[in-house]
Kinemage of the C-alpha trace (Angstrom):
@kinemage 1
@onewidth
@group {chain A} dominant
@subgroup {mainchain}
@vectorlist {calphas} color= white
{ca unk a 1} P 62.519 22.833 3.909
{ca unk a 2} L 64.284 19.855 5.507
{ca unk a 3} L 62.438 18.078 8.273
{ca unk a 4} L 63.898 17.075 11.632
{ca unk a 5} L 63.862 13.405 10.628
{ca unk a 6} L 65.956 14.148 7.532
{ca unk a 7} L 68.481 16.171 9.589
{ca unk a 8} L 68.848 13.354 12.120
{ca unk a 9} L 69.383 10.843 9.279
{ca unk a 10} L 72.171 13.013 7.800
{ca unk a 11} L 73.894 13.429 11.183
{ca unk a 12} L 73.666 9.691 11.886
{ca unk a 13} L 75.121 8.804 8.477
{ca unk a 14} L 78.002 11.281 8.951
{ca unk a 15} L 78.821 9.784 12.334
{ca unk a 16} L 78.951 6.329 10.788
{ca unk a 17} L 81.140 7.039 7.724
{ca unk a 18} L 82.964 10.189 8.876
{ca unk a 19} L 82.938 11.927 5.469
{ca unk a 20} L 80.585 14.452 3.928
{ca unk a 21} L 80.460 12.764 0.556
{ca unk a 22} L 79.862 9.298 2.072
{ca unk a 23} L 76.968 10.590 4.167
{ca unk a 24} L 75.598 12.422 1.093
{ca unk a 25} L 75.671 9.191 -0.921
{ca unk a 26} L 73.797 7.371 1.837
{ca unk a 27} L 71.109 10.061 2.321
{ca unk a 28} L 70.701 10.972 -1.323
{ca unk a 29} L 71.763 14.615 -1.045
{ca unk a 30} L 74.865 16.753 -1.727
{ca unk a 31} L 78.002 16.971 0.397
{ca unk a 32} L 77.452 20.725 0.882
{ca unk a 33} L 74.108 20.064 2.506
{ca unk a 34} L 75.649 17.454 4.781
{ca unk a 35} L 78.399 19.882 5.775
{ca unk a 36} L 75.952 22.664 6.551
{ca unk a 37} L 73.703 20.388 8.669
{ca unk a 38} L 76.650 18.914 10.618
{ca unk a 39} L 78.266 22.275 11.314
{ca unk a 40} L 74.988 23.767 12.465
{ca unk a 41} L 74.387 20.791 14.792
{ca unk a 42} L 77.911 21.047 16.271
{ca unk a 43} L 77.478 24.787 16.842
{ca unk a 44} L 74.139 24.201 18.628
{ca unk a 45} L 72.147 26.483 16.308
{ca unk a 46} L 68.409 25.839 15.859
{ca unk a 47} L 67.181 25.451 12.266
{ca unk a 48} L 65.278 28.440 10.921
{ca unk a 49} L 61.504 28.267 11.303
{ca unk a 50} L 59.619 28.946 8.097
{ca unk a 51} L 56.632 31.201 8.514
{ca unk a 52} L 53.279 29.639 7.612
{ca unk a 53} L 52.000 30.915 4.304
{ca unk a 54} L 48.460 32.292 4.620
{ca unk a 55} L 45.714 30.402 2.759
{ca unk a 56} L 43.990 32.025 -0.184
{ca unk a 57} L 40.669 32.053 1.698
{ca unk a 58} L 41.780 34.061 4.723
{ca unk a 59} L 40.321 37.217 3.203
{ca unk a 60} L 36.771 35.835 3.360
{ca unk a 61} L 37.013 33.942 6.665
{ca unk a 62} L 35.139 36.691 8.506
{ca unk a 63} L 32.332 36.575 5.944
{ca unk a 64} L 31.988 32.795 6.271
{ca unk a 65} L 32.115 32.908 10.063
{ca unk a 66} L 29.361 35.529 10.225
{ca unk a 67} L 27.135 33.527 7.830
{ca unk a 68} L 27.646 30.281 9.764
{ca unk a 69} L 26.787 31.998 13.035
{ca unk a 70} L 23.639 33.669 11.686
{ca unk a 71} L 22.329 30.387 10.213
{ca unk a 72} L 23.383 28.265 13.217
{ca unk a 73} L 25.690 26.143 11.092
{ca unk a 74} L 23.091 25.241 8.450
{ca unk a 75} L 24.298 27.236 5.444
{ca unk a 76} L 26.147 25.382 2.711
{ca unk a 77} L 29.354 26.294 0.874
{ca unk a 78} L 27.427 26.312 -2.402
{ca unk a 79} L 25.266 29.198 -1.148
{ca unk a 80} L 28.232 31.158 0.232
{ca unk a 81} L 30.588 30.820 -2.730
{ca unk a 82} L 28.964 33.544 -4.926
{ca unk a 83} L 29.188 36.042 -2.048
{ca unk a 84} L 32.828 35.108 -1.469
{ca unk a 85} L 33.596 35.538 -5.173
{ca unk a 86} L 32.051 38.998 -5.030
{ca unk a 87} L 34.425 39.916 -2.192
{ca unk a 88} L 37.487 38.841 -4.154
{ca unk a 89} L 37.981 35.157 -3.412
{ca unk a 90} L 39.855 33.549 -6.315
{ca unk a 91} L 40.638 30.115 -4.884
{ca unk a 92} L 39.170 26.759 -5.798
{ca unk a 93} L 35.790 25.422 -4.739
{ca unk a 94} L 37.447 22.666 -2.706
{ca unk a 95} L 39.463 25.121 -0.606
{ca unk a 96} L 36.331 27.144 0.041
{ca unk a 97} L 34.432 24.035 1.180
{ca unk a 98} L 37.328 23.311 3.536
{ca unk a 99} L 36.966 26.813 5.013
{ca unk a 100} L 33.200 26.422 5.539
{ca unk a 101} L 33.735 23.031 7.197
{ca unk a 102} L 36.310 24.574 9.582
{ca unk a 103} L 33.962 27.379 10.568
{ca unk a 104} L 31.034 25.006 11.100
{ca unk a 105} L 33.154 22.746 13.275
{ca unk a 106} L 34.296 25.721 15.361
{ca unk a 107} L 30.703 26.966 15.757
{ca unk a 108} L 29.422 23.543 16.854
{ca unk a 109} L 32.255 23.214 19.344
{ca unk a 110} L 31.214 26.460 21.015
{ca unk a 111} L 27.425 26.301 20.606
{ca unk a 112} L 26.615 22.612 20.292
{ca unk a 113} L 24.314 21.143 22.908
{ca unk a 114} L 26.004 18.408 24.890
{ca unk a 115} L 24.231 15.087 25.271
{ca unk a 116} L 24.515 12.128 27.538
{ca unk a 117} L 23.145 8.605 27.143
{ca unk a 118} L 19.758 7.951 28.688
{ca unk a 119} L 19.569 5.866 31.834
{ca unk a 120} L 16.122 4.264 32.067
{ca unk a 121} L 14.473 3.046 35.247
{ca unk a 122} L 12.122 0.033 35.368
{ca unk a 123} L 8.442 0.945 35.061
{ca unk a 124} L 9.221 4.593 34.385
{ca unk a 125} L 8.950 5.585 30.699
{ca unk a 126} L 6.937 4.552 27.650
{ca unk a 127} L 8.002 6.361 24.453
{ca unk a 128} L 5.518 6.632 21.541
{ca unk a 129} L 5.668 7.978 17.978
{ca unk a 130} L 3.981 7.732 14.549
{ca unk a 131} L 5.277 6.824 11.082
{ca unk a 132} L 3.546 6.689 7.693
{ca unk a 133} L 4.049 5.132 4.235
{ca unk a 134} L 1.581 5.812 1.388
{ca unk a 135} L -1.239 6.698 3.773
{ca unk a 136} L -0.790 3.694 6.111
{ca unk a 137} L 0.100 5.010 9.572
{ca unk a 138} L 2.284 3.028 11.986
{ca unk a 139} L 1.922 3.525 15.743
{ca unk a 140} L 5.086 2.556 17.661
{ca unk a 141} L 5.739 2.383 21.394
{ca unk a 142} L 8.766 1.183 23.404
{ca unk a 143} L 8.852 0.397 27.104
{ca unk a 144} L 12.218 2.019 27.764
{ca unk a 145} L 13.843 -0.242 30.368
{ca unk a 146} L 12.818 -3.665 29.057
{ca unk a 147} L 12.859 -2.576 25.359
{ca unk a 148} L 9.488 -4.263 24.691
{ca unk a 149} L 8.203 -3.093 21.296
{ca unk a 150} L 4.532 -2.447 20.366
{ca unk a 151} L 3.528 -1.742 16.719
{ca unk a 152} L 0.054 -1.348 15.183
{ca unk a 153} L -1.383 0.030 11.919
{ca unk a 154} L -4.078 2.697 11.582
{ca unk a 155} L -5.772 4.790 8.921
{ca unk a 156} L -5.083 8.168 10.584
{ca unk a 157} L -3.283 9.858 13.476
{ca unk a 158} L -6.298 11.429 15.168
{ca unk a 159} L -6.504 11.784 18.922
{ca unk a 160} L -9.118 9.019 19.234
{ca unk a 161} L -6.934 6.618 17.238
{ca unk a 162} L -3.800 7.473 19.235
{ca unk a 163} L -5.500 7.056 22.596
{ca unk a 164} L -7.187 3.803 21.546
{ca unk a 165} L -3.852 2.310 20.438
{ca unk a 166} L -2.197 3.585 23.616
{ca unk a 167} L -4.879 1.768 25.629
{ca unk a 168} L -4.170 -1.408 23.629
{ca unk a 169} L -0.464 -0.971 24.400
{ca unk a 170} L -1.180 -0.761 28.140
{ca unk a 171} L -3.253 -3.937 27.921
{ca unk a 172} L -0.478 -5.727 26.011
{ca unk a 173} L 2.086 -4.680 28.645
{ca unk a 174} L -0.183 -5.661 31.522
{ca unk a 175} L 0.203 -2.314 33.269
{ca unk a 176} L 0.781 1.419 32.924
{ca unk a 177} L 4.207 3.122 33.232
{ca unk a 178} L 4.687 6.308 35.221
{ca unk a 179} L 5.435 8.595 32.237
{ca unk a 180} L 4.398 8.505 28.565
{ca unk a 181} L 6.894 10.478 26.455
{ca unk a 182} L 5.775 11.708 23.022
{ca unk a 183} L 6.847 14.326 20.533
{ca unk a 184} L 4.722 17.403 20.039
{ca unk a 185} L 2.109 15.634 17.929
{ca unk a 186} L -0.869 17.818 17.109
{ca unk a 187} L -3.472 15.259 18.195
{ca unk a 188} L -2.256 15.442 21.826
{ca unk a 189} L -0.982 19.028 21.965
{ca unk a 190} L -3.398 21.762 22.965
{ca unk a 191} L -0.849 24.582 22.775
{ca unk a 192} L 2.648 25.746 23.725
{ca unk a 193} L 3.264 28.473 26.335
{ca unk a 194} L 6.873 29.527 27.076
{ca unk a 195} L 8.124 26.274 25.507
{ca unk a 196} L 5.857 24.267 27.811
{ca unk a 197} L 3.422 22.003 25.970
{ca unk a 198} L -0.196 22.125 27.147
{ca unk a 199} L -1.906 18.750 26.495
{ca unk a 200} L -5.487 18.569 25.302
{ca unk a 201} L -8.279 18.081 27.822
{ca unk a 202} L -9.124 14.680 26.343
{ca unk a 203} L -5.507 13.519 26.789
{ca unk a 204} L -5.487 14.785 30.381
{ca unk a 205} L -8.692 12.842 31.171
{ca unk a 206} L -7.177 9.743 29.563
{ca unk a 207} L -3.953 10.120 31.575
{ca unk a 208} L -5.921 10.653 34.779
{ca unk a 209} L -7.959 7.498 34.169
{ca unk a 210} L -4.829 5.371 33.594
{ca unk a 211} L -2.774 7.276 36.224
{ca unk a 212} L 0.299 8.286 34.229
{ca unk a 213} L 1.972 11.638 33.570
{ca unk a 214} L 2.028 12.893 29.942
{ca unk a 215} L 5.375 14.329 28.849
{ca unk a 216} L 6.591 15.912 25.613
{ca unk a 217} L 10.104 16.165 24.190
{ca unk a 218} L 11.786 19.320 22.901
{ca unk a 219} L 10.674 20.751 19.564
{ca unk a 220} L 12.580 19.518 16.488
{ca unk a 221} L 14.702 17.245 18.645
{ca unk a 222} L 14.256 13.607 17.594
{ca unk a 223} L 17.425 12.603 19.471
{ca unk a 224} L 15.600 13.039 22.788
{ca unk a 225} L 13.415 10.032 21.907
{ca unk a 226} L 15.684 8.125 19.548
{ca unk a 227} L 14.757 4.874 21.254
{ca unk a 228} L 11.412 4.935 19.424
{ca unk a 229} L 12.686 6.630 16.251
{ca unk a 230} L 14.643 3.479 15.451
{ca unk a 231} L 11.528 1.372 16.034
{ca unk a 232} L 9.557 3.553 13.604
{ca unk a 233} L 12.181 2.867 10.942
{ca unk a 234} L 12.113 -0.880 11.615
{ca unk a 235} L 8.312 -0.961 11.605
{ca unk a 236} L 8.132 0.833 8.257
{ca unk a 237} L 10.918 -1.026 6.443
{ca unk a 238} L 10.760 -4.516 8.002
{ca unk a 239} L 7.018 -4.819 8.599
{ca unk a 240} L 4.924 -2.396 6.539
{ca unk a 241} L 6.897 -2.335 3.286
{ca unk a 242} L 6.892 -6.173 2.856
{ca unk a 243} L 3.159 -6.095 3.598
{ca unk a 244} L 2.636 -3.545 0.816
{ca unk a 245} L 4.782 -5.650 -1.502
{ca unk a 246} L 2.561 -8.683 -0.919
{ca unk a 247} L -0.445 -6.732 -2.206
{ca unk a 248} L 1.433 -5.672 -5.353
{ca unk a 249} L 2.289 -9.286 -6.296
{ca unk a 250} L -0.114 -11.843 -7.694
{ca unk a 251} L -0.454 -15.470 -6.611
{ca unk a 252} L 2.498 -16.506 -8.828
{ca unk a 253} L 4.789 -13.958 -7.223
{ca unk a 254} L 4.884 -11.652 -10.248
{ca unk a 255} L 4.246 -7.927 -10.175
{ca unk a 256} L 0.693 -7.007 -11.142
{ca unk a 257} L 1.514 -3.397 -11.982
{ca unk a 258} L -0.431 -1.997 -9.044
{ca unk a 259} L 0.894 1.193 -7.506
{ca unk a 260} L 1.876 1.625 -3.886
{ca unk a 261} L -1.279 3.631 -3.236
{ca unk a 262} L -3.428 0.676 -4.336
{ca unk a 263} L -1.477 -1.651 -2.053
{ca unk a 264} L -1.953 0.805 0.820
{ca unk a 265} L -5.700 0.921 0.108
{ca unk a 266} L -5.790 -2.884 0.268
{ca unk a 267} L -4.021 -2.817 3.646
{ca unk a 268} L -6.375 -0.163 5.028
{ca unk a 269} L -9.403 -2.114 3.797
{ca unk a 270} L -8.543 -4.947 6.192
{ca unk a 271} L -6.633 -3.468 9.124
{ca unk a 272} L -7.479 -6.462 11.317
{ca unk a 273} L -5.351 -8.780 9.166
{ca unk a 274} L -2.533 -6.211 8.992
{ca unk a 275} L -2.529 -5.841 12.785
{ca unk a 276} L -2.334 -9.619 13.129
{ca unk a 277} L 0.911 -9.437 11.145
{ca unk a 278} L 2.045 -6.652 13.497
{ca unk a 279} L 1.283 -8.783 16.591
{ca unk a 280} L 3.261 -11.699 15.176
{ca unk a 281} L 6.167 -9.391 14.344
{ca unk a 282} L 6.176 -7.890 17.856
{ca unk a 283} L 6.105 -11.358 19.420
{ca unk a 284} L 9.104 -12.327 17.288
{ca unk a 285} L 11.279 -9.289 18.058
{ca unk a 286} L 10.370 -9.260 21.760
{ca unk a 287} L 11.502 -12.880 22.054
{ca unk a 288} L 14.943 -12.178 20.511
{ca unk a 289} L 18.022 -10.915 22.353
{ca unk a 290} L 18.305 -7.126 22.215
{ca unk a 291} L 21.607 -5.844 20.842
{ca unk a 292} L 22.101 -3.144 23.532
{ca unk a 293} L 20.734 -4.777 26.668
{ca unk a 294} L 21.957 -8.287 25.693
{ca unk a 295} L 18.717 -9.638 27.159
{ca unk a 296} L 15.338 -10.816 25.906
{ca unk a 297} L 12.754 -7.993 26.218
{ca unk a 298} L 9.943 -10.413 27.061
{ca unk a 299} L 11.937 -11.751 30.005
{ca unk a 300} L 12.784 -8.246 31.254
{ca unk a 301} L 9.089 -7.333 30.995
{ca unk a 302} L 8.275 -10.064 33.510
{ca unk a 303} L 10.507 -8.224 35.984
{ca unk a 304} L 9.332 -4.736 35.047
{ca unk a 305} L 5.622 -5.677 35.175
{ca unk a 306} L 5.755 -5.733 38.953
{ca unk a 307} L 6.582 -1.989 38.944
{ca unk a 308} L 3.872 -0.941 36.476
{ca unk a 309} L 0.660 0.681 37.665
{ca unk a 310} L -2.248 -1.824 37.515
{ca unk a 311} L -4.807 -1.346 34.770
{ca unk a 312} L -8.109 0.300 35.742
{ca unk a 313} L -11.145 -1.947 36.048
{ca unk a 314} L -13.033 -0.097 33.285
{ca unk a 315} L -11.721 1.059 29.945
{ca unk a 316} L -12.662 4.697 29.207
{ca unk a 317} L -14.736 5.713 26.232
{ca unk a 318} L -12.450 7.175 23.576
{ca unk a 319} L -13.572 9.409 20.743
{ca unk a 320} L -16.894 11.093 19.987
{ca unk a 321} L -20.093 9.529 21.377
{ca unk a 322} L -22.242 7.339 19.097
{ca unk a 323} L -24.855 9.000 16.902
{ca unk a 324} L -28.508 8.153 17.549
{ca unk a 325} L -30.566 7.268 14.470
{ca unk a 326} L -34.094 5.911 13.838
{ca unk a 327} L -34.433 2.964 11.462
{ca unk a 328} L -36.668 3.907 8.517
{ca unk a 329} L -39.188 1.771 6.613
{ca unk a 330} L -36.422 0.461 4.316
{ca unk a 331} L -34.580 -0.993 7.346
{ca unk a 332} L -31.706 1.453 6.871
{ca unk a 333} L -30.107 4.353 8.715
{ca unk a 334} L -28.420 7.381 7.170
{ca unk a 335} L -25.002 8.556 8.365
{ca unk a 336} L -22.913 11.059 6.462
{ca unk a 337} L -25.397 11.024 3.526
{ca unk a 338} L -24.854 7.247 3.117
{ca unk a 339} L -27.296 4.403 3.862
{ca unk a 340} L -26.539 1.333 5.998
{ca unk a 341} L -28.911 -1.607 6.388
{ca unk a 342} L -30.034 -3.205 9.663
{ca unk a 343} L -32.244 -6.252 10.321
{ca unk a 344} L -35.840 -5.705 9.225
{ca unk a 345} L -37.075 -6.402 12.735
{ca unk a 346} L -35.533 -3.092 13.896
{ca unk a 347} L -37.742 -0.900 11.662
{ca unk a 348} L -38.960 2.096 13.652
{ca unk a 349} L -36.552 1.561 16.588
{ca unk a 350} L -33.658 3.802 17.688
{ca unk a 351} L -30.063 2.577 17.247
{ca unk a 352} L -26.609 4.005 17.998
{ca unk a 353} L -24.196 4.443 15.074
{ca unk a 354} L -20.446 4.544 15.745
{ca unk a 355} L -17.899 5.363 13.027
{ca unk a 356} L -14.735 3.450 13.926
{ca unk a 357} L -12.125 4.292 11.320
{ca unk a 358} L -12.928 2.443 8.062
{ca unk a 359} L -16.017 0.683 9.496
{ca unk a 360} L -19.456 1.662 10.774
{ca unk a 361} L -20.954 -0.140 13.785
{ca unk a 362} L -24.707 -0.085 14.484
{ca unk a 363} L -25.273 -0.814 18.184
{ca unk a 364} L -28.105 -1.247 20.595
{ca unk a 365} L -28.101 1.947 22.720
{ca unk a 366} L -28.925 0.063 25.898
{ca unk a 367} L -26.831 -3.107 25.855
{ca unk a 368} L -24.182 -2.189 23.253
{ca unk a 369} L -24.918 -5.292 21.154
{ca unk a 370} L -23.701 -4.908 17.575
{ca unk a 371} L -26.667 -5.219 15.215
{ca unk a 372} L -24.689 -4.638 12.000
{ca unk a 373} L -21.191 -3.812 10.800
{ca unk a 374} L -20.519 -2.073 7.462
{ca unk a 375} L -17.525 -0.569 5.657
{ca unk a 376} L -17.555 3.217 5.619
{ca unk a 377} L -19.182 4.499 2.422
{ca unk a 378} L -18.906 7.790 0.554
{ca unk a 379} L -21.860 10.219 0.545
{ca unk a 380} L -24.632 9.015 -1.738
{ca unk a 381} L -23.618 5.336 -1.594
{ca unk a 382} L -25.304 2.472 0.286
{ca unk a 383} L -24.122 -0.673 2.079
{ca unk a 384} L -26.876 -3.304 2.026
{ca unk a 385} L -26.458 -6.805 3.515
{ca unk a 386} L -28.761 -9.546 2.151
{ca unk a 387} L -29.038 -11.329 5.496
{ca unk a 388} L -30.847 -8.296 6.917
{ca unk a 389} L -33.708 -8.902 4.445
{ca unk a 390} L -33.903 -12.686 4.618
{ca unk a 391} L -31.973 -13.444 1.440
{ca unk a 392} L -30.663 -11.945 -1.776
{ca unk a 393} L -32.597 -9.311 -3.655
{ca unk a 394} L -35.209 -10.972 -5.972
{ca unk a 395} L -35.171 -10.144 -9.655
{ca unk a 396} L -37.820 -7.574 -10.679
{ca unk a 397} L -40.986 -9.188 -12.137
{ca unk a 398} L -43.941 -7.529 -13.907
{ca unk a 399} L -46.774 -10.051 -13.512
{ca unk a 400} L -49.670 -10.295 -15.999
{ca unk a 401} L -52.821 -9.156 -14.152
{ca unk a 402} L -55.967 -9.259 -16.336
{ca unk a 403} L -58.751 -6.802 -15.544
{ca unk a 404} L -61.329 -6.785 -18.376
{ca unk a 405} L -63.519 -9.788 -19.313
{ca unk a 406} L -61.619 -10.284 -22.617
{ca unk a 407} L -58.283 -10.218 -20.813
{ca unk a 408} L -59.435 -12.686 -18.169
{ca unk a 409} L -60.829 -15.077 -20.819
{ca unk a 410} L -57.612 -14.956 -22.856
{ca unk a 411} L -55.287 -15.350 -19.814
{ca unk a 412} L -57.262 -18.390 -18.662
{ca unk a 413} L -55.455 -20.331 -21.407
{ca unk a 414} L -52.362 -20.469 -19.166
{ca unk a 415} L -48.692 -19.565 -19.437
{ca unk a 416} L -48.683 -19.466 -23.233
{ca unk a 417} L -51.261 -16.662 -23.171
{ca unk a 418} L -49.106 -14.726 -20.660
{ca unk a 419} L -46.050 -15.229 -22.876
{ca unk a 420} L -48.005 -14.014 -25.918
{ca unk a 421} L -49.109 -10.818 -24.147
{ca unk a 422} L -45.576 -10.130 -22.807
{ca unk a 423} L -43.993 -10.672 -26.215
{ca unk a 424} L -46.549 -8.526 -28.035
{ca unk a 425} L -46.094 -5.710 -25.515
{ca unk a 426} L -42.301 -5.885 -25.848
{ca unk a 427} L -42.621 -5.770 -29.657
{ca unk a 428} L -44.777 -2.642 -29.441
{ca unk a 429} L -48.007 -4.180 -30.834
{ca unk a 430} L -50.467 -1.413 -29.967
{ca unk a 431} L -53.526 -3.277 -31.375
{ca unk a 432} L -53.178 -6.122 -28.883
{ca unk a 433} L -56.052 -4.945 -26.650
{ca unk a 434} L -58.706 -4.669 -29.390
{ca unk a 435} L -57.539 -7.951 -30.979
{ca unk a 436} L -58.076 -9.988 -27.783
{ca unk a 437} L -61.773 -10.370 -28.610
{ca unk a 438} L -60.883 -11.772 -32.044
{ca unk a 439} L -58.364 -14.153 -30.457
{ca unk a 440} L -61.019 -15.361 -27.996
{ca unk a 441} L -63.356 -16.007 -30.955
{ca unk a 442} L -60.656 -18.087 -32.679
{ca unk a 443} L -60.146 -20.052 -29.486
{ca unk a 444} L -63.886 -20.837 -29.295
{ca unk a 445} L -64.042 -21.772 -32.999
{ca unk a 446} L -60.987 -24.060 -33.184
{ca unk a 447} L -60.966 -25.438 -29.680
{ca unk a 448} L -58.632 -24.737 -26.784
{ca unk a 449} L -56.058 -27.399 -27.690
{ca unk a 450} L -55.579 -26.292 -31.315
{ca unk a 451} L -55.620 -22.614 -30.361
{ca unk a 452} L -53.032 -23.168 -27.628
{ca unk a 453} L -50.748 -24.965 -30.104
{ca unk a 454} L -51.174 -22.056 -32.545
{ca unk a 455} L -50.256 -19.561 -29.781
{ca unk a 456} L -47.133 -21.554 -28.946
{ca unk a 457} L -46.100 -21.453 -32.616
{ca unk a 458} L -46.816 -17.721 -32.779
{ca unk a 459} L -44.695 -17.087 -29.696
{ca unk a 460} L -41.853 -19.225 -31.111
{ca unk a 461} L -41.824 -17.321 -34.411
{ca unk a 462} L -42.666 -13.927 -32.820
{ca unk a 463} L -45.950 -13.387 -34.609
{ca unk a 464} L -48.154 -11.165 -32.471
{ca unk a 465} L -51.135 -10.206 -34.637
{ca unk a 466} L -54.485 -11.958 -34.648
{ca unk a 467} L -54.185 -12.472 -38.423
{ca unk a 468} L -50.941 -14.373 -37.839
{ca unk a 469} L -52.633 -16.701 -35.374
{ca unk a 470} L -55.519 -17.216 -37.865
{ca unk a 471} L -52.985 -18.133 -40.607
{ca unk a 472} L -51.319 -20.651 -38.295
{ca unk a 473} L -54.678 -22.222 -37.508
{ca unk a 474} L -55.543 -22.363 -41.231
{ca unk a 475} L -52.259 -24.131 -42.033
{ca unk a 476} L -53.285 -26.971 -39.752
{ca unk a 477} L -51.113 -29.512 -37.971
{ca unk a 478} L -49.024 -30.484 -41.014
{ca unk a 479} L -46.634 -27.559 -40.700
{ca unk a 480} L -43.018 -28.398 -39.838
{ca unk a 481} L -41.665 -27.767 -36.380
{ca unk a 482} L -38.092 -26.420 -36.595
{ca unk a 483} L -35.784 -27.304 -33.764
{ca unk a 484} L -32.497 -25.955 -32.556
{ca unk a 485} L -29.370 -27.463 -34.025
{ca unk a 486} L -28.132 -30.458 -32.105
{ca unk a 487} L -24.615 -31.750 -31.517
{ca unk a 488} L -22.182 -32.014 -34.419
{ca unk a 489} L -22.316 -35.311 -36.321
{ca unk a 490} L -18.922 -36.995 -36.389
{ca unk a 491} L -18.396 -39.869 -38.875
{ca unk a 492} L -15.336 -41.717 -40.128
{ca unk a 493} L -14.597 -41.018 -43.796
{ca unk a 494} L -13.042 -43.801 -45.997
{ca unk a 495} L -9.342 -43.608 -46.596
{ca unk a 496} L -7.340 -44.555 -49.689
{ca unk a 497} L -3.662 -45.155 -50.343
{ca unk a 498} L -1.828 -42.389 -52.171
{ca unk a 499} L 0.978 -42.528 -54.725
{ca unk a 500} L 4.216 -40.636 -54.632
{ca unk a 501} L 5.022 -38.081 -57.311
{ca unk a 502} L 8.174 -40.031 -58.186
{ca unk a 503} L 6.018 -42.753 -59.694
{ca unk a 504} L 4.841 -40.306 -62.332
{ca unk a 505} L 8.373 -39.383 -63.446
{ca unk a 506} L 9.425 -40.390 -67.080
{ca unk a 507} L 11.519 -43.528 -67.354
{ca unk a 508} L 14.375 -44.299 -69.853
{ca unk a 509} L 14.269 -48.004 -70.853
{ca unk a 510} L 17.231 -49.853 -72.359
{ca unk a 511} L 17.655 -49.414 -76.171
{ca unk a 512} L 15.510 -46.336 -76.353
{ca unk a 513} L 16.737 -42.867 -77.094
{ca unk a 514} L 16.959 -40.474 -74.205
{ca unk a 515} L 14.429 -37.712 -73.962
{ca unk a 516} L 15.316 -34.576 -75.756
{ca unk a 517} L 15.992 -31.619 -73.541
{ca unk a 518} L 12.927 -29.665 -72.627
{ca unk a 519} L 10.407 -32.388 -73.472
{ca unk a 520} L 9.854 -33.360 -69.845
{ca unk a 521} L 7.112 -35.684 -68.713
{ca unk a 522} L 4.797 -34.879 -71.614
{ca unk a 523} L 7.308 -36.101 -74.205
{ca unk a 524} L 7.984 -39.314 -72.339
{ca unk a 525} L 4.330 -39.991 -71.807
{ca unk a 526} L 3.617 -40.209 -75.551
{ca unk a 527} L 6.393 -42.684 -76.369
{ca unk a 528} L 5.454 -46.300 -77.077
{ca unk a 529} L 7.922 -48.791 -75.723
{ca unk a 530} L 7.910 -52.337 -77.135
{ca unk a 531} L 8.888 -55.239 -75.042
């Protein structure tokens, strides 16, 4: 069907040239078409309107609309296509996807929840959330009006950890906002009644101490706190992931083959260092111009700090109370079936044990002084510090302690006698005890000096019987004394000049017959050449 633009072009061309065929040549059509369009325009008739041809998916539109409504716009065309085929749809997959997209758009237009941009007031809202990568949890908080960011790492998302990091955030901001907005995290949520979140009693006591109102966003609605959702993404990708990558690279910058879980374990083993990286990162981003407010968050915080609630004079105790333990005779305490050492001077006294994430603190129950700090151990393991016992553990020693008269007489010869007894016992010489009397007799007969020399030789050659010592004494002092090999002897060997193999080749002198083929050097060597 000809469009209105094409009809106007034909009429304009006819008015210019005045002939049907001329206008047809200009517009690229036939003169009959030009005549029909011109006559219809002069008569004032409207062009016929072509009826819209129905699409091949109109027969299943009701089915798609019902499915989209029942699933609240979440069903996909891939799931609906088999049902549409069963009802007689014969069109292409692309046309069917177009139908599903139309129905979803119509449903969202009628049922979609309208939104408006948030307008934040100074000192009003602090928005918090958690993120995690490979077991390393990221706590994020944003002071809404000034856009000051606060990020810290933790090993879990328990209530004690969340409240402790929230207290650190208040101290970093220098005050407390009026409202703390969070999602419905299980560590702070006690229950839900008629869509109203009931906070836990511990969270209510914490909020009362710091004088703020706890608030929770709608369920499954991250858009209501998108200001912190973006920060969680930045903290995970820009801060935590490079930190994990550093632990998977060696000193030369090459991959060591360690998995992400091992890198996460290395980060959790030293959270203090990781949080120092987080503090430096927060200081950097808070000193840069924000893209939405076009201002520096640190400078806006100086203005907003005047509207924040002052911090309380005392920080509340967060988490379970410390566990009381009595130090045993080994200068250790047991917590969770694991042993932790304390200074020896505390044996028999009572101490308080506090499990703070990946570390165990042993405190004085009265003053709170930290007596010892250990990493958290698994049941059955022990964490022992050498400084609690005055130095490193000494090597085990089994001293020679003579008891009988024969033993005392033999051990009076000194260290060589002790070495002889230790070596004979290690070699399994079961007749050593009865033979001590014979050895003492040999010592009295040959003299202490000769007998001691014989014992030294017996120890060196591992001869533990009394008959061996008697043989050594009978051999006298003329026996050789082998020694360990010394350093290698390096001497300069004489050198001589060599001759090349070409000097041994046969020569053909003038006037002599050439060598016959195949005779080689042997034939030439037997020829006598006269001068």
